[in-house]
C-alpha positions as CSV (number, residue, x, y, z in Angstrom):
1,M,0.3,-84.0,23.2
2,F,-0.2,-85.2,26.8
3,E,-2.8,-88.0,25.7
4,K,0.3,-89.7,24.0
5,L,2.6,-90.0,26.9
6,T,3.4,-92.9,28.9
7,L,4.8,-93.8,32.2
8,D,8.3,-94.2,30.8
9,D,8.3,-90.6,29.5
10,L,7.8,-89.5,33.2
11,V,10.6,-91.5,34.6
12,I,13.6,-89.4,35.7
13,R,17.1,-90.2,33.8
14,S,20.2,-88.4,32.9
15,S,18.0,-86.4,30.5
16,S,16.1,-85.0,33.0
17,H,18.6,-82.3,33.7
18,T,16.8,-79.2,32.0
19,S,17.8,-76.2,30.1
20,F,18.0,-74.6,33.2
21,F,21.1,-76.7,34.4
22,G,22.8,-76.1,31.2
23,V,22.5,-72.3,31.5
24,Y,23.9,-73.0,34.9
25,L,26.7,-75.5,33.6
26,A,27.6,-72.8,30.7
27,T,28.1,-69.9,33.5
28,H,30.3,-72.4,35.6
29,A,32.5,-72.3,32.6
30,I,33.2,-68.7,32.5
31,A,35.5,-68.4,35.6
32,D,34.3,-64.8,36.4
33,G,30.7,-65.6,35.4
34,L,27.4,-65.1,37.9
35,C,24.7,-67.4,37.5
36,M,21.8,-65.6,38.9
37,C,18.9,-68.0,39.0
38,H,15.7,-66.1,38.7
39,A,13.9,-69.1,40.8
40,S,12.8,-70.4,44.0
41,V,14.7,-72.3,46.4
42,G,13.0,-75.9,45.0
43,C,15.9,-75.7,42.3
44,K,18.9,-75.7,44.3
45,V,19.3,-79.3,45.0
46,K,18.2,-80.2,41.5
47,T,21.1,-78.2,39.8
48,Q,23.9,-78.3,42.0
49,Q,24.6,-82.0,43.6
50,H,26.1,-83.7,40.4
51,L,28.2,-80.9,39.6
52,A,29.5,-80.0,43.1
53,V,31.1,-83.6,43.0
54,H,31.8,-83.7,39.4
55,D,34.3,-80.8,39.6
56,G,36.9,-81.6,42.3
57,M,38.7,-78.4,41.6
58,R,36.3,-75.7,41.7
59,D,33.5,-74.8,44.0
60,A,30.2,-75.3,41.9
61,H,28.2,-73.2,44.3
62,S,29.6,-70.1,44.8
63,R,28.8,-68.6,41.7
64,M,25.0,-69.5,41.5
65,R,22.7,-67.6,43.5
66,Y,18.9,-67.2,43.4
67,S,16.3,-64.6,43.2
68,Q,14.1,-66.5,45.9
69,F,10.7,-65.3,44.2
70,I,7.5,-66.3,45.9
71,D,4.0,-66.8,44.3
72,E,3.0,-63.3,44.9
73,D,6.1,-62.0,42.8
74,L,5.2,-64.9,40.1
75,I,1.8,-63.4,39.9
76,D,2.5,-59.6,39.8
77,G,5.6,-60.0,37.4
78,S,7.7,-58.2,39.9
79,T,11.6,-58.6,39.3
80,A,12.9,-56.2,42.1
81,Q,14.0,-59.1,44.3
82,L,16.2,-60.2,40.9
83,E,17.6,-56.8,40.5
84,E,18.6,-56.4,44.3
85,E,20.2,-59.8,44.3
86,I,22.3,-58.9,41.0
87,V,23.6,-56.0,42.5
88,A,24.4,-57.2,45.7
89,W,26.3,-60.1,44.4
90,H,28.0,-58.2,41.8
91,R,29.4,-56.0,45.2
92,R,30.6,-59.3,46.6
93,Q,32.1,-61.3,43.6
94,K,33.0,-58.8,40.9
95,P,31.8,-61.0,38.0
96,G,32.6,-60.1,34.3
97,I,29.1,-61.2,33.2
98,V,25.8,-61.9,35.0
99,V,23.9,-64.5,33.5
100,I,20.0,-64.7,34.0
101,D,18.7,-68.4,34.4
102,G,14.9,-68.7,34.3
103,S,13.1,-71.7,35.9
104,T,10.1,-73.1,34.2
105,P,7.5,-70.7,35.8
106,I,9.7,-67.7,34.6
107,S,10.0,-69.3,31.0
108,L,6.2,-70.1,30.8
109,Q,5.8,-66.7,31.8
110,A,7.7,-65.0,28.9
111,Q,8.5,-61.7,30.8
112,S,10.8,-59.3,29.1
113,M,13.8,-59.0,30.7
114,A,14.9,-56.1,29.0
115,G,14.4,-53.5,31.8
116,V,15.9,-55.5,34.3
117,I,19.2,-56.1,32.4
118,Q,19.4,-52.3,31.2
119,R,19.2,-51.3,34.9
120,A,21.3,-53.9,36.1
121,E,23.9,-53.0,33.8
122,A,24.0,-49.2,34.8
123,A,24.4,-50.5,38.4
124,T,27.3,-52.9,38.0
125,G,29.1,-52.0,35.1
126,A,29.0,-55.5,34.2
127,H,27.3,-57.5,30.8
128,V,24.3,-58.7,32.2
129,V,22.0,-61.2,29.8
130,H,19.0,-63.3,30.1
131,V,19.2,-66.9,28.3
132,A,15.5,-67.8,27.4
133,A,15.6,-71.3,27.3
134,R,12.9,-73.5,27.4
135,N,13.1,-76.1,30.3
136,Y,10.3,-78.0,29.3
137,E,11.3,-78.4,25.7
138,S,15.2,-79.3,25.5
139,D,18.1,-81.1,27.9
140,Y,21.1,-79.3,29.1
141,F,23.0,-79.4,26.3
142,G,20.3,-77.0,24.6
143,G,20.6,-74.6,27.5
144,Y,24.6,-74.6,27.4
145,A,24.4,-73.9,23.7
146,D,21.7,-71.1,24.3
147,T,23.8,-69.5,26.9
148,I,26.9,-69.2,24.0
149,G,24.1,-68.2,21.4
150,T,23.1,-65.2,23.8
151,I,26.4,-64.3,24.8
152,L,27.3,-63.7,21.3
153,R,24.9,-61.7,20.8
154,R,25.6,-59.4,23.8
155,L,29.5,-58.7,22.5
156,E,30.4,-55.4,21.3
157,W,31.1,-56.7,17.7
158,Q,31.0,-53.1,16.4
159,Q,34.6,-52.5,18.4
160,G,36.1,-55.8,16.8
161,E,39.3,-55.3,14.6
162,R,39.5,-58.3,12.4
163,R,42.8,-60.0,13.0
164,T,44.0,-62.0,10.0
165,D,45.7,-64.8,12.3
166,E,43.1,-65.0,14.8
167,V,39.7,-67.5,14.8
168,S,37.3,-68.5,17.6
169,V,35.9,-71.9,18.8
170,I,32.0,-72.0,19.5
171,G,30.5,-74.9,21.2
172,N,33.5,-76.5,23.4
173,L,31.8,-78.7,26.3
174,F,33.3,-77.2,29.4
175,D,32.0,-78.8,32.8
176,R,34.9,-78.6,35.3
177,Y,38.1,-77.2,36.1
178,E,39.9,-80.4,36.0
179,A,42.8,-81.5,33.5
180,D,40.3,-83.2,31.1
181,Q,38.7,-80.1,30.2
182,F,41.8,-77.8,29.9
183,G,43.3,-80.6,27.8
184,N,40.7,-80.4,25.1
185,V,41.1,-76.5,25.4
186,A,44.7,-76.8,24.7
187,E,44.4,-79.4,22.0
188,L,42.1,-77.3,20.1
189,R,44.2,-74.2,20.4
190,R,47.4,-76.4,19.8
191,L,45.9,-77.5,16.3
192,L,44.9,-74.4,15.3
193,L,48.0,-72.8,16.0
194,R,49.7,-75.1,13.9
195,L,47.2,-74.0,10.9
196,G,48.6,-70.5,11.8
197,F,45.8,-69.0,13.9
198,K,45.3,-68.0,17.5
199,A,42.3,-69.1,19.5
200,R,42.0,-66.5,22.2
201,A,38.2,-67.2,22.4
202,V,36.7,-70.5,23.4
203,F,33.3,-70.9,24.0
204,L,33.5,-72.1,26.8
205,S,37.0,-73.1,28.0
206,G,37.0,-72.0,32.0
207,G,38.6,-68.6,31.0
208,H,37.9,-64.9,32.0
209,Y,35.1,-63.5,30.4
210,A,37.3,-60.9,29.0
211,E,38.9,-64.1,26.9
212,L,35.5,-64.3,25.3
213,K,35.2,-60.8,24.5
214,E,38.4,-61.1,22.1
215,A,35.8,-63.4,20.0
216,V,35.1,-60.0,17.9
217,H,38.6,-59.6,16.6
218,A,38.5,-63.1,15.0
219,R,38.5,-63.6,11.2
220,S,36.3,-66.3,11.6
221,H,34.5,-68.8,14.0
222,I,34.8,-72.6,14.1
223,V,31.5,-74.0,15.1
224,L,31.8,-77.7,17.1
225,P,28.5,-80.0,17.3
226,H,27.3,-78.9,20.5
227,A,26.6,-75.6,19.1
228,A,25.3,-76.1,15.8
229,S,22.0,-74.9,16.9
230,Q,23.7,-71.2,17.4
231,S,25.0,-70.9,13.7
232,K,22.1,-68.9,13.1
233,V,23.2,-66.3,15.5
234,L,26.4,-65.7,13.6
235,Q,24.6,-65.8,10.4
236,G,22.7,-62.9,12.0
237,L,25.8,-60.6,13.1
238,Q,27.0,-61.3,9.5
239,L,30.0,-63.1,10.6
240,D,32.3,-65.8,8.8
241,Y,32.0,-69.3,10.3
242,C,32.4,-72.8,9.5
243,E,30.9,-75.9,10.9
244,A,33.5,-78.8,11.1
245,G,32.2,-81.6,13.0
246,L,33.9,-82.8,16.1
247,P,37.7,-83.4,16.4
248,M,37.8,-87.1,18.0
249,S,39.8,-90.2,16.5
250,L,42.3,-89.7,14.2
251,A,39.9,-89.8,10.9
252,G,37.5,-87.4,12.9
253,T,40.5,-84.9,13.7
254,K,41.8,-85.0,10.1
255,A,38.3,-84.4,8.7
256,W,38.2,-81.4,11.2
257,L,41.4,-80.2,10.3
258,R,41.0,-80.5,6.2
259,G,37.3,-78.6,6.8
260,V,39.0,-75.7,9.0
261,A,41.9,-75.2,6.7
262,K,39.8,-75.1,3.7
263,H,37.6,-72.7,5.0
264,L,40.6,-70.5,6.0
265,G,42.3,-71.1,2.9
266,V,45.5,-72.6,4.2
267,E,44.7,-76.3,2.7
268,Q,48.4,-77.2,1.9
269,R,49.3,-76.2,5.8
270,G,46.7,-78.6,7.2
271,N,48.0,-81.6,4.7
272,V,51.5,-81.0,6.1
273,L,50.1,-80.8,9.8
274,I,48.2,-83.9,9.2
275,E,51.3,-85.9,7.6
276,S,53.5,-84.8,10.4
277,E,51.1,-85.7,13.1
278,M,50.1,-89.3,11.6
279,T,53.7,-90.2,11.4
280,K,54.4,-89.4,14.7
281,L,51.3,-91.2,16.0
282,K,51.6,-94.5,14.2
283,P,53.5,-96.5,16.7
284,A,51.5,-95.4,19.5
285,A,48.6,-96.6,17.4
286,E,49.9,-99.7,16.4
287,L,51.0,-100.6,20.1
288,A,47.2,-99.8,20.9
289,R,45.9,-102.0,18.3
290,R,47.8,-104.7,19.8
291,Q,46.7,-104.5,23.1
292,L,43.0,-103.6,22.1
293,S,42.0,-105.3,19.1
294,G,39.1,-107.5,19.2
295,R,38.1,-106.3,22.8
296,R,34.1,-105.5,22.9
297,F,33.0,-102.1,24.2
298,A,30.0,-100.1,25.2
299,V,29.0,-96.3,24.8
300,F,26.8,-94.2,26.8
301,A,26.9,-90.6,25.7
302,E,25.1,-88.0,23.7
303,A,24.9,-88.4,20.2
304,P,28.3,-86.4,19.1
305,R,30.2,-87.9,21.7
306,A,29.2,-91.3,21.3
307,A,29.8,-91.1,17.6
308,G,33.2,-89.6,18.2
309,L,34.1,-91.9,20.9
310,T,32.8,-95.4,18.9
311,A,35.2,-94.1,16.1
312,T,38.1,-93.7,18.1
313,L,38.0,-97.3,19.8
314,M,37.1,-98.9,16.3
315,E,40.5,-97.5,14.8
316,V,42.3,-99.5,17.2
317,G,40.2,-102.7,16.4
318,M,37.9,-102.6,19.4
319,V,34.3,-104.0,18.3
320,P,31.2,-101.9,19.4
321,Q,28.7,-103.9,20.9
322,L,26.1,-101.5,22.7
323,I,25.9,-97.5,21.8
324,G,23.1,-95.8,24.4
325,T,22.4,-92.1,23.3
326,L,21.6,-90.2,26.1
327,H,19.6,-87.1,26.3
328,F,17.2,-85.7,23.5
329,H,19.6,-84.0,20.9
330,G,20.0,-87.1,18.5
331,G,19.7,-90.7,18.8
332,K,20.8,-93.8,16.6
333,T,19.9,-92.0,13.3
334,E,22.4,-89.2,14.3
335,V,24.9,-91.3,15.7
336,V,24.9,-93.4,12.3
337,R,25.0,-90.4,10.3
338,Q,27.9,-88.7,12.0
339,L,29.8,-91.6,12.0
340,R,29.4,-91.8,8.2
341,A,29.8,-88.4,7.2
342,H,32.7,-87.2,9.4
343,Y,34.6,-90.3,10.4
344,D,33.8,-92.7,7.6
345,V,32.6,-95.4,9.8
346,E,30.5,-98.2,9.1
347,L,29.0,-100.0,12.2
348,P,28.7,-103.7,12.6
349,N,25.0,-105.1,11.6
350,D,24.8,-106.6,15.5
351,V,25.3,-103.3,17.2
352,E,22.7,-103.1,20.2
353,W,20.9,-99.5,20.5
354,L,19.5,-97.5,23.7
355,E,18.0,-94.2,23.1
356,N,17.8,-91.8,26.3
357,A,16.5,-95.0,28.1
358,P,15.0,-94.9,31.5
359,P,17.1,-96.5,34.4
360,A,15.1,-99.8,34.2
361,A,16.0,-100.3,30.4
362,L,19.4,-99.2,31.1
363,A,20.0,-101.6,34.2
364,Q,18.7,-104.5,31.5
365,A,21.5,-103.4,29.0
366,R,22.9,-106.6,27.0
367,L,26.3,-106.4,28.3
368,G,27.2,-110.3,28.2
369,G,30.8,-110.6,26.5
370,C,31.4,-106.6,26.9
371,D,34.9,-106.0,27.9
372,L,34.8,-102.1,28.5
373,A,32.2,-99.6,29.1
374,F,32.4,-95.8,28.9
375,G,29.6,-93.8,30.3
376,T,28.6,-91.2,33.3
377,T,28.4,-92.0,36.7
378,I,24.9,-92.7,36.2
379,E,25.3,-95.5,34.0
380,R,27.9,-97.0,35.9
381,E,25.9,-97.0,38.9
382,L,23.4,-99.1,37.2
383,L,25.7,-101.4,35.2
384,A,29.1,-101.9,36.9
385,A,28.3,-105.2,38.6
386,R,27.6,-106.6,35.1
387,C,30.6,-105.0,33.3
388,P,33.2,-104.1,36.1
389,N,35.6,-102.7,33.5
390,W,34.3,-99.0,33.5
391,I,35.7,-95.4,32.2
392,E,33.7,-92.8,33.4
393,F,33.2,-90.7,30.5
394,G,30.9,-87.1,30.3
395,F,28.9,-85.4,33.1
396,P,28.4,-86.5,35.7
397,S,32.0,-88.3,36.2
398,E,31.9,-88.5,40.2
399,D,34.6,-91.2,40.7
400,R,36.9,-90.3,38.0
401,H,39.5,-87.0,38.2
402,F,42.3,-85.8,36.9
403,I,45.2,-83.4,37.7
404,F,47.3,-84.1,34.5
405,P,45.9,-83.1,31.1
406,A,43.9,-85.9,29.7
407,P,42.0,-84.6,26.6
408,H,39.5,-86.6,24.5
409,L,39.6,-84.1,21.7
410,G,41.9,-84.3,18.8
411,F,45.2,-86.3,18.3
412,N,46.3,-86.2,21.7
413,G,42.8,-87.0,22.9
414,A,42.6,-90.2,20.8
415,L,45.9,-91.3,22.2
416,R,44.7,-90.5,25.9
417,L,41.6,-92.6,25.5
418,W,43.4,-95.7,24.1
419,E,46.0,-95.4,27.2
420,Q,42.8,-95.1,29.6
421,A,41.4,-98.3,27.8
422,M,44.8,-100.3,27.9
423,Q,45.3,-99.6,31.6
424,V,41.5,-100.3,32.5
425,L,41.8,-103.8,30.5
426,A,45.5,-104.4,31.7
427,Q,44.7,-104.0,35.4
428,A,41.4,-106.2,34.8
429,G,43.9,-109.1,33.1
430,G,42.2,-111.7,31.2
431,P,42.9,-112.5,27.6
432,Q,45.6,-110.3,26.9
433,V,48.1,-111.7,29.4
434,G,47.7,-115.0,27.2
435,R,48.3,-113.1,23.7
436,R,51.5,-111.2,25.1
437,A,52.8,-114.8,26.2
438,G,52.0,-116.3,23.1
439,R,54.3,-113.6,21.0
440,R,57.4,-114.6,23.4
């Protein structure tokens, strides 16, 4: 395997956030979660720096602790200090769940944590889980999904009483306690409630662990793409579920609603909801099309949101110039597949592609003539000089923060993304000014 590696494979890029960080990020998305990293001091800076700036509302350090093992502990397989740290920090913070996150040496050691978990739960009364993610085989999305699956396995399903009007959502990306993330959660719950179903448990939503425990009462579970790998957990638990794609753009949200409504046996209610929403949204979509049609854009995101964002912008006539897929979970092939299957979108033949590109390749991205770019702080810092009209999207977004709901999921998410694009381009001036003058 190593003989095939090139220098490009060893370059640090945005995908260099491993599963270790994904487990931490998922625990951060549980208001009373405690991430107990079974790691040495070297992992601290790697995992905390971006999130500390990305999340403007909540301290990203306070619920992440370290066992601080040394070489001798690693050799002997000792977990005594890990257990002591779990008990000590539980006394201080009273978490609802403790998530053990192992660094690469620990994951390679493949040591069982069953005894640690049993003793820690007895000492604290809290649920304790170990996410056995492989840091050298995956990215942070994999660690995030594995954390959700591990929590699902730990819930007390035998105590659940299935409620006919309740579902759960599995796989929502929640990376900070700001209004963009809470806006996504609210939009998911709003759409499901319009179908007639409460969604008390959203994995993950920034709520307390007690909310996630409500999943045992759900009649069915709606799986989003970022947790598709965990469908096997639901199968193993013999639970009812459906995979319904990502509710982004108008077309994608309609497809998501139709899939969910069909699975839950409320197709007519879903059709009525879609008709009502589209009637309400039509004037806004027409306004967005007048302002944005013909403008060229670039997108940098992991495959599911790259497809969803591209579809959202193309709905109002914007033209994709470059799509850069980030991280390991799907490149060009997956984006094209999702656009066709879920959004009914075909891309122009001249779209440029970058797949998990190293910084040097990103810096040379072909952005000539591009009006607007979407991507994380990492891409913005490399490319803003050549494409100054930039909307930070994804993790990390260090300069773009929200104090009022700003979702990107659902019907409201499409409106919000169009509005942001309109505002950025209006501030930049350019061809739109002439077009408005010509209509007078």
